[in-house]
Each structure stands twice: as C-alpha cells, then as structure tokens.
N, C-alpha and C positions, 0 to 999 in steps of 0.2 A: 366425394360422391359422384359416380359416373351415371349419367342418364341417357337411356336409349329410347328412340321414337318408335312410333307404329308405321307399318306399310303405308306409303302414300302420304305420309305427313313429313314435317320438318321438326327440328329441335324447338321451334316456337310453339308447339303444342304444350310445352312445359313452362311458358313464359310467367304464368301466374303464381308458380311454386317458387321461382328462383329467388326472389328477394328475401323470403323468409329462409329458405333452405341454406342460402349462402351466408346468412348470419351465424351458422353453425358449422359449416363444412366447406371446404374448397370444391367447387362444384365444376364438373366437365360435362358438356352436352356434345352430341355428335349427330350428324346427318348421315343416313344411308347413302350409299353411292348413287349418284344421279338424282338425289333429292335435294330440294332447297338450293339449288345451285352447285352442289358438290360435284366434283368431276365424275364422269360417268364410266367408272371402272367397275363393271358389273361383278358382283359375287353370286355364285351359284349354290351356295349351302350356308347354313347357319355356322357351321364350324369355320368356313373361310371368313365370315363376317366377325366371328369372335377372335380369330387369329389376328386379323387386321387391327382390331381394336386393341388387343394386347400389344402389338407392334408399336401403335401410336402412343399408348400410355407409357411403355418402356422408354420411348424417346422423350417424354415428358418427365421422367424419373419417378413415376407413380408405381409402387410396388404392390400395395394392398389398399383396397377400397370397398366402399359400399356400392351396391349397384341397384338402380331402379330401371325397369324396362317395361314398355307398353307393347303388348301383342308381339310382333317378330323382335321387338327390342327386349321383351321378356324371354323369348327363346334364347337369344344371345346370352342373357344372363345365367339362364339355367344351363346351357352348355358350358359356361365358364365355371359354374359351380361343380359340375361334373368332371371336368378335364383339368381344371386349375384351381381346386378348392383352397390352396394356400394363399391365392390372391384375393378371394372374396371374404370380407369380413362379415357382411350381412346383406341380404337379398330382398327385393320387393318385386313381385311379378304382377303387373297391372294388365288386366283384360287378356290374360295369357292362357295357355293350354299345354298339356304334354303332347298333343297332336291337333293340328288345326284342320279340322273338317276332314276330308279325304284327299289323297293325292291327285285323284281324277279332278276334283273341284278346281284345285289350284292350277293344274295343267290346262284345263279348259279355259280358265280366266286368262292364262297366258295366250292361248289361241286367240281368244276374242280381242285382246289388246293389240297382238301382233296384226290381226285384220283390220280392226276398226280404230285403232289408236286408243288413246286413255279417256275419251270422252264418255264412253259407257260406264267407266268406273267412277269418273267425276260425277256424273249425273246421279248415280245411285249412292254416292258417299254419304249425303246427309242421313238418309234412312238407315244405313248401317252404323252410323257413328254417334247419332243423337236421338233423344226421345222426341216424339212429335211436338210435345209443348214447347221444348227448348228450341227446336227448329222454327217453330212458327214465331216464337217471340225474340229470336236473335237472328234476323235474316243477314246481317252483316257478317257474323261469325260463320253462318252456313256459307256464304259466298267466299269467305275466306278459305274454308276447308275444301271448297270445290276447286279454287284456284291452286292450292297446294297440289292436288292430284293432277291437274291439267299441266302444271310446270315440271312434273317429274318426268325424267328420261324414260321412255317406253321400254327400252332394252334392259335398263336396271330393274324396273318394275317386273318385267317378265322373270328376270333372274331371281328376284326376291320370291316370286310365286313358286318357282322350281325349288327354292330353298325350303319354303313351308311345306311344299308337297312332300319333300324327303324327310322332314322333321318328325321324329316319333321317339319320345324318351319315356313312354309309358312303363317299360320294363326296368328303368334305371332311376326312378324317383327316390327310391330308398337310399341310394347313395348321395343325395344331396344333403350335406351335413352342416350347413350354416343356418343360422336363424333366418326364417323366411316368411314374409308377409305376403298373402295372396289377396290381392284387392280386385274387386270386380263391381261394376254397375249392376244394380239390381234388375235393370231392363235391358241388359245387354243381350242382343240377339246373335251376335257373332261368336263370342267366346264367353259364354254367360255363366251363371251360378253353377251349373252342372259341371262344367269343365274346371272352374275354380276348386269345387269340392273334390274332384278327382286329384288335383294337385295337392290339397290338404291332406287327403287320405294317404297319399303316397310318400310325401316328404316328412321325414320324423319330426322335425322341429318347425312345423309350419302353423300359421294361424290365419283365419279367414276374416276379411273385412268386406262387408257388403254395403255399397254405397246407394242409398235411396235416390231415385229421381236421376239417375245416370244410365247411360247406355255405353257403347264401346269406348268413346273418348272421355272417360270420367274425368281426367285431369282438366280438360276443357269445360266440361258441363258442370262439374262440382268442384272447382279448383280449391276452395277453402277446406272442405271435407277431406279432400285427397291429401292436401298439405299437412293438415293436423295428423292424419293416419301415418304419414311417412315420418313426421317429426317423432311421434311417440315410438314408432317401431325402431328406428335407427338410434334413437337416444338410449332406449332400453337395451338393445343389442350390443351397443358399445360400452355401456355401463356394466353389463354383465361380463363382458370381456375386454377388459381395459387396455389389453395389448393388441387388440384386433386391428387398429388402425396404425400402421407404422408411418411416421413421418418420412417423406421422401427426401433424398438429398436435394439441396437447393438447386434450382434450374438457373443458369446464368441470366441475368437481367435485372431490373429494378427490384430493390427489396420489397417494395409495396406495390402489389398489382394495381393497375389503373382502374380496374373493374372488379366487382365483387365475385365475378365468376369467369372463367375461362373457356369460351366455347371452343371445340375442335371442328374444323370445317369439314373434315371428312376422315373416316377411318382408313388410314392409309394401308396399301397393299403389304401384306406380310412377306418376308423373305421366302422364296420357293423352297419347299422342302422335297428331298429326293422321293420319287415315286416308289411304292412298295414293289417288290417282285410280282410277276404275274400269278394268278391263283394256282395252287396246286390241283391236281386232278380231283381230289376229294372236295375242293371247294367250288368246282365249276358249276354244280348244280345251284348252290346258294347264289353264286354270282349271276347265274344265267336267270334264275327267279327274279332277282332284283332288277336286272336289265329288261327282262320281258315285261315287268310290271311298269317300269318307267316308260316304256316305248308304246305298249299296247294299252296300258291302263288296268288298275285293279278290277274293274268290272268285267272286262274281257278275260282276264286270266282266271278270276274266281269262277265265271261261268264255265270255262274250259275244264278246270279242276273238278267242278261239281259234276260235269258229265261224264268224267273218266270213271272206268270200272276195271275189273281185273284184266279185261282183254286189251284196253287201250292205255293203261297207266304207264306201262314200259315205253310205249311210243312217246307219250307226252314227257317222260323223263329224258328220253334221247333228244327230243326237241329242245328242251329247256337246257340240257347239259351242253349239246354241241352247237345248236344254231344260235342260242342266246349267250350261253357261258363261254363259248370260244369265239365264233365268227363275229357276232354283234359286239363282242367285248374287245375285239382287237383295236389297236390304236391306229392302223394304217388308213381308215377313212373315218371322217366324223359322221355322226348320226344323219345329218342332212343328207349327205352324199349316199349313204346306205339306203336312206328311204327312196331316193331317186332310182337307185339301182333296183330295189326291190318292186316299186311300182312298175317299172319297165319289164321286169321278168315275169310279173304276174299277168301283164297284158300279152306279152309275147307267148307265154305258155298257155294262155287261155284259162289260167285258174283264177277267175274272177271272184270266186267264193271268198277268197282272201283280201280283195281289194278294198272293201269297206274298212276293215280294221286297220289296214295299212295306209289308208288315206287319213284316217285319224291319227295314226302314228307319225305320218309326215308332218301333219299340222303341229304336233306336240314337239316334233324335232326341229321346228323352226322354219319349215317351208311355207310360203304364203300361198293362198288360192291361186294367184297368177303364176307362181312357179310351178304348181302341180299342173295347172293347164299346159305349161310348156312341156312338161315331162310327157303328158299324154299325147300332145300334138307331135312331138318328136317320135313316140312310139307308134303313132298312126302311120307315118312314113315307113318306118322299117318293119313293123309288126302287123300292119293291115288295118284297113279303115273299119271293118266290122268290129274287131276286137277292141279297137280304141273307142268306137262309138258307144259300145256297151259299157266300157270303163268310164267314159264321161258322164253317162247317166247314173251310175253308182257313186262316182266322186262328187257330182253335183248335189246329190242328196246329203251325203255326209258333210259337205262343207257348209251347206244351208244350216244344217242342224248344230254343227259344232261352232259356227262364227256368228250366229245370231245372238246379240246381247239379250239378257234377261229383260222381261218386260218391266 
C-alpha cells in the first residue's frame, strides 16, 4: 500500500493509521519534494510527481499496489490510475477533487508565497485543515500542522501550487477502472462533499465515504474512522480480485524488515523522457490558449473571449495562435525573461493598457516585486521618466492586490 500526503504536510499526517494498516499490507509513505526535510527538487506537474513515484517504486521492486492519497496525493493516485492502470490494484482518494479550485487561485497562492514566504499559508492552515472544535481542543496538533507548513521549501510549495493549477481530469474520470473509495470530511471547506460527489459520479466503480466531524485533514482529525474505512475498502477490493496485488521480487537485504513499514524519504526524479516535437500548425491555437491562460490567468482570457464578436474574433485567434502558440511557446527564453522583455516593451511603446495584465503575468512567471521594480527602473533610463512613472503607478496597484495575503 502506497500512501501520499497533502500539500504542506509530511508523511506524518498518516501516523495514526500506520500501525493497523501495516498489520495487513506492506506500507510505503512518501514526502513531496521539499516537504518534511525531503530534498528540494521541485516538480511542476502532477504527472511529474506520479512518474517520480513510479521510478522510486520500480527501484524497490514494487510492481502493483493499492494507493491512498490526500488532496494532491489523491491527484497523484488518480493520474496513476489513468496512465498506469495495470499498476494500481485499488484506489482511495481522500479530500481530493478532479480539479482543485481554479488555476488562478493556485497561481496567486504561488505569488503570495514568493513575495511573503510561507507564513501566510502556515497562519491560515488550521482553519483550512481542521474543524473549529478540533482546533480549539487540540492546540498541540494545530501547532504541529503550522510547523509542517513553515518548514516546507517555498520553491517546492510554489511548484506544487502550479501542479494543482494545471490539474484537471474532469473529462477523464470515466477511464479510471479500479475500485475507488472517495473519502471526505463532512465539514471540508477546501475539497468538500461536492467535489467528492463529482468524483463518485464520474468514476464507474467508486463509493463515497463521508466522515462526520472532520475537515480537510480527516486522517488527522478522525484517525480511527478513516482507518476503518480504508481497511474495509482495500480488504474488499483485494478479496474481489485475488490477483490484484502481485508479490514483488525480494529486495536485497534482511529477510525480515526491522520496522512494520518502509517510509520512502522522497519520490526520486524519474529519468528524463525525450521532449515531443514542436506543435504542428493545427495545434498552435490549442497550445496558445493553454500558454495564454497559464501566463495571463483564466479570468483575463475569459473576459477577452467574452468580449470578442464577429469583428474581433479573428484578431483574437491571430494573437492566440502566433503570440502565444508560437513566440511565448518557444524554448529560447524562459517565461521570467519573456516577462521582463514584455514589461520593457510596453513601457517603451507607451502601450500601458496592457501593463496591468503583464505585471500579474510577471508575478505568476516568478518575478518578485523587487525584480519588477528593477525592470521599470531600467526602463526609465532608456524609455523615459514619464512612461516609467505611469508604469510604476499601474504596477504598484497590481502588486499590492496580488501579493496581499488573505485576511
């Protein structure tokens, strides 16, 4: 049984389930990159996290397994079930979703962490993760949860936010063909019962388990109930399919492990795969739409599309296909550098109407407010004080809006 954690937590969120589960199965837990002291090798997509996990399991001789994952850990399990169904015997998705909020929400969270560090996320973790009654009654556990977030590597946290921003399997749920338990806290305000029911409605062989008195970290808040549900689900799934779990070849070492479970310190980087060839002409619009949304945000692109009509739609297609599907998609410059060039060009040309959107894009692409300031100062020298002054006013307003942590 492989067990995955939630964003901002470590494998210790599953401590209370391990003694019971390890009596029935060989258990492997893993930490996300930069979490719990694991090396900070950032992964920017759920697919990359899943591939790293498979590479680690391959090295351990594990070919087929049951999988339990919470939140982003659940996303990893769903991705494995879609792309590597022969490896998954049974699946449990805890506090998970086919799409986590909106891409804009997670990219803005990355901007806030890049600007302010992880303290805003740590400070608000208890209200996201636990019910008010539990938080009041268990201050030591709340402080432990806050410290988990504080000790996470900020770059890896931001990369995980980017991975969640891009994750969307709503159209693919019907292809998950393994027995699936969807488990959710009844009071989860992050990925709650509504998201759980979407998973159950889309996955052909899925069952819903609602845990009373629990919020997002149900395994911590209601450990016994979660453990019982996992035992029931996986026992029944493997009894129904006796060949589901294949015994792996023995791994060199002592015949009897010293501990009842074997934690995996980090999901190791997977071998690099050759990159696909550049998009064909017919794919440029689709590629451009994806990149435009990633850089400018869904809200901006949706507003542009909503305002397009028969007169302007061809122009918007041209911009999407060539500016975003070709130039912004080229490998010659990274997105940070392209944002620097774009901000400078907008100041130089006096086209400040686009500066607010591209200041937001620069923050999403990894520039800090201090770096944006340097770009505008450099522009002031070569493009003129008045233009740069107006740009500073626009950028200041955007930066304050985008980097202010939630109250």
